[in-house]
N, C-alpha and C positions, 0 to 999 in steps of 0.2 A: 462372471456373472456378473449381473445389471442390476443397481437397485440402484429406484432416484432417493436423495434425498432434497429437501426440506428448508426457505431458512426464514418461519416463522417470526413475526415479531411486527406490538403493537405500535412500533417507531421508523427508524431505518431499518433497520436488519442489519446491521453493521456489525456487530456481536454477536447475533447468532451465525449470519454469515462466517465470519473472521475465527470462530470458535468450532464452530462445525468444521469450515473447512481442513481446519488447526489437525480433526482428528482420522478426518478422509483420509489426508493425506499419506497414511500410517498402512493405508492398507494397497498397495499395488495393483494385485489384482483385482479387482473389483474392479469395474464403471460402473461414474454415476454419474446420473443423469440431474446435476442438481437446478433447483426452481426457489430460486428469492421471491417472500409473499412480504412485502414490510404493507404499517400502517393500518394492521389487524385488529381495527378502536370497537370493537361492535357484535352482538352477537351473531348476525346476518351473516358478516365480513368472516368471520367462523368459520359458521355451516359454509358456504364455500368452498372455503381453505377442507374442510372433512369428506368436498362432494370430489375434489382434485385429489387430494389424498387414496378418497376410494375405489378412480376409474385408473392410480398407477399403479394398485394396489392389482386389481384385474386386469392390468397390463402388459405387466413383471410379471405378477404370481410369485412375487415376494414383497410383504413388508416394504411402504417405505418409512426409512431415518425421515425422524422429525425434530427440529437439533429449533427448540425456543424463545424466546424470550416478555413473555406472554409475560405482561403483569398483574392482568387484571384476575382476579380465579373465577369467575365465571370462563370468562371465556379458555383460562386454564383445564380446568375439568371440560366441556365444548370436544378441544382438542387430543384432550386424551380417551375420549369417547370414539375417537376416530379408528383408521385400521389403520395405523403404525405403533412403529415401539417407537417413542416418545424421548428424548432427551429435555429433560428444565432446567434453563441453568438457572432459575431462581430456586428451583424447588431445591434442589442437589447444593443449595447456600445456602439459602437468607431464613431460614428456619434459627442454624445454626449462631448465622450473626445476629437476628433477634437475640438470640440468648446469651448468648457472648455481650455486647452488649447493653443488655439488659432491657432496650424499649423494642417496641416494633418502625415496622418499615411503612415507609410512605406506599407506597407501590404506585407511583406515581407514572404516566408514560413519559416517554419520552427523556427522563431521565438524567440516562450517563450521555446522549447527547447533545443533552441542550445548554449556552451559551450561560447559565447560571448569570456567572461575573459581568456585566457588558463589558465592563475594561478589556475582561479577555479574551470577547464575541469581537473587539473592533482588536485587536492586536495580529487574531487571524486572519481577517479580512488583512490587515494593512502585510500581513509577514504573504498575504494571496499577491496581491496587489505592487507586489515588492517582485515577488518572484517572475509575474509573468512582466514587469515595465525591465528587468533582467534573463532576462533569457537568449539564449542563446548569441551573448558577446553583446549587447545592445545594454545602451545605460552604464556603460563603464564606470562614470562619473560618482557616479551611488554607490565602491564595490566599497568603502568605508563603512557604509553604513550596514553590513552584508554580514550575519555570523558563521556564514559557512562558505567560496568559492569552488562549484563545481569543475571541473577539468578532463576534458578527454577527448578523444575522435567523434569527428559525427555522427548517431545511434549507440551511444556507448552507455546511453539511460540516463542523461543529467537532467532535460526537463521533470519526464515524468518525479525522476527524488524531489527536485524541485519544488515541482510542482504539492507533493507530497508531505516532504515536511513541514511545506507552509501550511497545508491543507491539518494535517494530523498534526501539530506538533508546534505550529506558530512560530520558524527556525525563516529569519531572513536568506533562502537558499538563490546566489545569480549561480547564473552559469555562463563555461567562457567553452566555442570550437576551438579545437589545436586544429589548426590547419594545416595543408602539404608546409605552405610559406614559413608559418611557428614552428613547424618540426625539423627546418632548414636549419633553425638560426643553432645558437653553441650553448644561450642559455630562454629561460622564460623568456616573453613578450613584455618590452617592455607597460605596456599595460599591467599585469599580473605583479612584477617585483616585489609592487613593497605594500602587497599583499600578502607574502611569499606564508605570512600564518593561518593564514583565512583559509591557502589552499586544500585539495583534496583529488584528490584525482579520481577517479572510474573506466577500467579497460573489459578487457572480455581476452576469448582466445582468437584467432584472427577467425575462424569458420565459421563461429558465433555472428559474427562485427556483419563475413561476406553471410552470410542468410537475411541479414535484415535487411542487410542495403541491395539484397536483389527482392527483395517483396516490395521495395521503396522505382531504384533504381533497375530492372533488368536489363542484364546481357553488358552492363554502362562499364567504367574504366573505374566511379568511383567504384562499382559494386565488383572487382576483381579481388577473387581470392591473392593474388601476386601483390596486390595494393595496400590491399588489408592488415595483409603479413610487414607490407611494409610498415604503415602507418600508428601498426601495433607496438611492430620493436621500439621503435624511434621517442614517442610517445612514453612507454618504459620507461627508455633510457632517461630520458626527462625525469622521469619521475624518482626516477633513482640516483641518479649526478641532482639534481634541487634538492634531495631532502623532502619530497613532499611525500605522504600517506598517501596510499589508493587498495582499491580493492577489486578485483573482479569479478565482475557482475554475471556472467555470463549462464549461468543454474541458478541466477537468483531470481526472485518476486522482486518488486519496487518497494514492497512492503520487508524486504528481509535487509536491500538496500540499507533505507530510508533508517533501519534503525540497527547495523551496521555502523552508515557514515556519524549518528548519533554515539554511541555509544567508544567508536574510536573515539574521534574530535571529543568526547566531552561534552556535546555541547547540552542545555539547559531545557526541557521541552518544556513549555505554559500551562500549567494544571488546568481539566477542562471542570 
């Protein structure tokens, strides 16, 4: 079965997409074509979205699913008249929250991901700059300012996780790649020893690492399955001997990796 799923928002659509994808993941027998439609902030854009929904209905022969975080009542009503099954996150919860809190909601566009306090906005920018400045083993002199230092072999997910932690949680995350030379040492590389409490390891199955490296450097020694097995075996042994917590990222998205790191290390995220 094939269905089209729309993630519709009057702002970035991040919330609609995250919520919708979480629900869709529970239905593995259905193939979903995912369409993200951000910044639907006028009646004209809402009508355009409805036309796209109608086209998807005609093509699939099935009513599309729409996950919506539109705040404007007029735009929500336009979407409700489309040829789709609409899952409205605001409609589902807003009335009950207004009753519980005893006041009307602002129904303002972009509140979910707005910067709000300028200090918090600067904090996120600073965390992102730190992640970039301390990516892939550079900026080691700044590691004492890190909230966390991700370590692992090349292509184990360190950079995406560092950037996600910075952008979404305001966490200052550095990352350090364990090279063959590092893995041949009897312990941690010298530059990491004094930061042991900040370290967190990322690992994966050799087969998954082989797949990722083949995409980057096909048919190379770097991507060879035996090389991947050797590096993963040595890295996992290092994590255990040094008492470093670590996570198998083989089947995880960057969102899941980041959430696990946050939970396991007890890091406090910034509140936007």
